[in-house]
C-alpha positions, -999 to 999 in steps of 0.1 A, spaced: 0 0 0 12 35 -7 24 60 19 -6 69 41 7 104 51 -19 130 40 -42 103 26 -80 106 29 -94 70 34 -131 63 29 -142 31 48 -173 12 38 -171 -16 64 -152 -29 93 -128 -48 71 -117 -16 54 -111 0 88 -91 -30 99 -70 -29 68 -63 8 71 -52 6 108 -30 -24 102 -13 -7 74 -9 25 94 7 6 122 30 -11 98 41 22 84 41 40 117 17 65 103 -7 86 124 -43 82 116 -73 104 126 -108 89 124 -140 109 118 -176 100 115 -184 122 85 -163 145 64 -125 149 61 -109 182 74 -117 207 47 -100 225 32 -69 202 34 -47 228 51 -69 224 83 -55 189 86 -19 178 93 -2 167 61 17 139 80 -16 122 92 -40 100 74 -77 108 78 -103 81 80 -140 88 71 -167 64 82 -194 83 63 -204 53 41 -210 32 72 -245 47 78 -269 17 81 -292 4 108 -280 -31 115 -308 -42 139 -337 -27 157 -353 -47 186 -386 -30 195 -392 -53 224 -359 -47 241 -358 -9 231 -324 -12 214 -310 -3 180 -277 -12 165 -263 12 138 -230 19 120 -210 49 132 -214 70 101 -252 73 105 -262 109 112 -284 117 142 -311 130 118 -311 96 100 -313 78 133 -343 98 144 -360 93 110 -355 55 114 -374 56 147 -404 76 135 -436 57 141 -420 31 164 -430 48 196 -394 49 206 -367 76 206 -331 83 212 -323 111 236 -290 120 219 -287 157 210 -263 175 187 -259 211 174 -266 199 138 -283 165 136 -277 165 98 -239 164 102 -232 149 137 -230 111 135 -237 85 160 -201 75 161 -191 112 166 -216 116 195 -204 84 212 -167 89 207 -168 126 213 -189 150 234 -214 173 219 -233 199 239 -266 186 254 -292 202 276 -309 169 285 -280 151 303 -294 163 336 -325 142 330 -313 114 308 -276 111 317 -246 114 294 -243 96 261 -222 67 276 -252 57 298 -271 49 266 -245 28 249 -250 -9 255 -225 -24 232 -200 -16 204 -176 -30 179 -143 -13 171 -108 -17 157 -80 -6 181 -46 9 173 -30 -25 175 -52 -36 145 -75 -59 165 -112 -62 159 -130 -60 193 -165 -63 206 -178 -51 240 -212 -52 256 -242 -66 237 -271 -59 215 -298 -65 241 -301 -52 277 -301 -86 294 -270 -98 276 -247 -67 282 -213 -78 295 -181 -58 295 -201 -27 302 -172 -8 318 -151 -11 286 -181 2 267 -182 33 290 -144 36 287 -145 38 249 -175 62 250 -160 97 250 -124 85 241 -124 108 211 -107 83 187 -77 78 209 -82 41 218 -101 27 188 -122 34 157 -159 25 163 -175 3 136 -209 -5 153 -229 10 182 -259 -4 201 -280 22 218 -306 20 245 -338 37 234 -367 51 255 -404 53 249 -417 85 232 -435 104 260 -473 108 257 -470 146 256 -444 173 259 -446 210 267 -419 237 263 -422 269 282 -402 302 279 -401 328 306 -389 363 298 -374 383 327 -356 416 330 -319 414 320 -307 427 354 -328 403 374 -311 374 391 -326 342 376 -315 320 405 -347 323 426 -370 314 397 -348 286 386 -349 272 422 -387 273 422 -389 256 388 -365 228 399 -389 219 428 -419 214 405 -433 178 408 -432 171 371 -409 153 347 -385 181 336 -360 172 309 -345 206 302 -341 238 321 -319 264 305 -311 301 313 -301 323 283 -286 358 286 -268 384 265 -261 380 228 -275 344 227 -310 357 234 -318 372 200 -347 392 214 -349 430 214 -336 444 247 -318 412 254 -339 401 284 -331 369 304 -349 339 289 -356 307 310 -367 278 289 -379 244 301 -394 212 287 -418 189 306 -429 154 296 -458 133 308 -494 124 304 -517 152 289 -536 155 322 -503 160 341 -491 186 317 -524 204 319 -519 206 357 -483 218 351 -497 246 329 -519 259 357 -490 258 381 -466 276 357 -492 303 349 -495 310 386 -458 308 394 -446 340 378 -456 364 351 -438 365 317 -441 328 309 -459 310 280 -458 277 262 -445 275 227 -454 253 198 -434 221 191 -418 234 159 -407 266 177 -394 245 206 -373 223 183 -358 255 167 -351 270 201 -332 240 214 -312 236 181 -303 273 182 -291 271 218 -271 239 211 -253 256 182 -250 291 196 -213 289 205 -201 277 171 -177 301 153 -170 319 186 -133 325 191 -137 328 229 -158 301 244 -157 289 281 -174 258 292 -177 251 329 -195 226 351 -202 217 387 -231 219 412 -260 239 399 -256 265 427 -219 269 417 -228 273 380 -254 299 387 -230 318 410 -203 316 382 -229 331 358 -234 360 382 -197 366 383 -194 366 345 -225 388 339 -208 422 342 -181 411 318 -208 397 294 -225 431 292 -192 449 286 -179 425 260 -213 418 243 -210 382 254 -235 354 259 -244 330 286 -263 297 283 -267 278 316 -279 242 319 -297 244 352 -304 207 354 -271 193 342 -249 219 360 -231 233 330 -224 268 316 -213 281 282 -200 316 280 -188 332 247 -174 365 235 -172 373 198 -136 378 187 -117 373 155 -90 354 172 -80 345 208 -50 334 228 -68 309 250 -41 308 277 -41 346 279 -79 347 280 -81 321 308 -56 342 328 -78 373 322 -109 355 334 -92 347 368 -115 318 375 -90 290 383 -89 295 421 -126 300 422 -135 268 404 -109 247 422 -122 258 456 -157 246 446 -149 213 429 -159 227 395 -142 224 361 -137 245 331 -127 240 294 -117 263 266 -125 243 235 -103 250 205 -115 253 169 -140 224 164 -125 217 129 -91 210 144 -90 172 140 -58 168 159 -56 189 191 -92 190 205 -103 210 235 -79 226 260 -88 214 295 -84 231 328 -87 210 359 -62 184 348 -58 148 361 -35 140 389 -1 123 381 -16 89 391 -47 95 370 -26 106 341 -4 75 344 -35 53 344 -48 70 313 -15 66 295 -14 29 304 -49 24 291 -41 42 259 -10 21 253 -29 -11 259 -53 -2 230 -28 17 208 8 5 217 24 26 189 5 58 194 -9 60 159 -45 70 167 -54 107 170 -20 119 182 -22 151 202 -57 144 213 -65 136 249 -96 117 261 -93 134 296 -124 155 304 -134 168 338 -170 163 327 -166 126 323 
């Protein structure tokens, strides 16, 4: 086989992935997997690396309606997965900024923003089994296709979120959930200078199934005057949601339900709001800490025309400032948040350009030396020659 450096390799099945990784190991060539497109234009990739696209691997392999599981290839987009489930009475709770481009493999191996993790848990909680090819050129299988037969579950969770540093996924089995009888999305509009904390606290105590609760401030609002928006989604029986409507109407003025199409557009807009922002801070911890951090950032947000999106169920915060370019280290020092976050057991990340296929996000709140040594030992056991996604780290304080 020719020199793999700089090559774009399109894989149509696991055999093609296996062949590519074995040849890469033989040549000592670095290889970077991706669920959909190659880095484009080419200069955004590293000329010394080969790039693996799993886009042709986009089929449903099995769908067990009784066991509420579906097995798909990693190149299937989230939009295609959702379309395959229409009419089945079942759903996936995975979310992505752009369902048409994010793939199942990318969501499982990576970490897309989500506002429903507080209710449904992270992606790795929904992965029952997978097949993959590791950096040693071995075809491996972990977990199972049905809930009762799942074994090796810890290794499934290990590979979920590993960002292509341990293996290339070739098959994923997901746990599904029943489609709820009814859903209702509400939006509250409050003055920009009002602290949203008290209202959020009251909403969190409501005795209903809440799957999202998000606070939006600043440039992310897109409403004249830039008020604070608080959006939530409830699920349940129609009678239960009717009772919730009466409760929400009496709770505070400025709230109203929105139609399903408007709700879908709202959540997609919020998931994607931070894209193409040069300065983007992600932080997480206890909900009280995240809300307090938002209060600390709010004056800066006003001065710098920034934006805040707070997941008040999952305990996460996204803060952005528009800028043509940014020195992340200098910006982090300017924010002066390290001591504050460390004292409260919280974490922060400054993600780099999402098109950078090699270096990934810059993490603050790093592993201890013992944790780092364990991570390196695990990585060497799957990828002894270090050919997979060099420069990436699978460490995430949110894991």
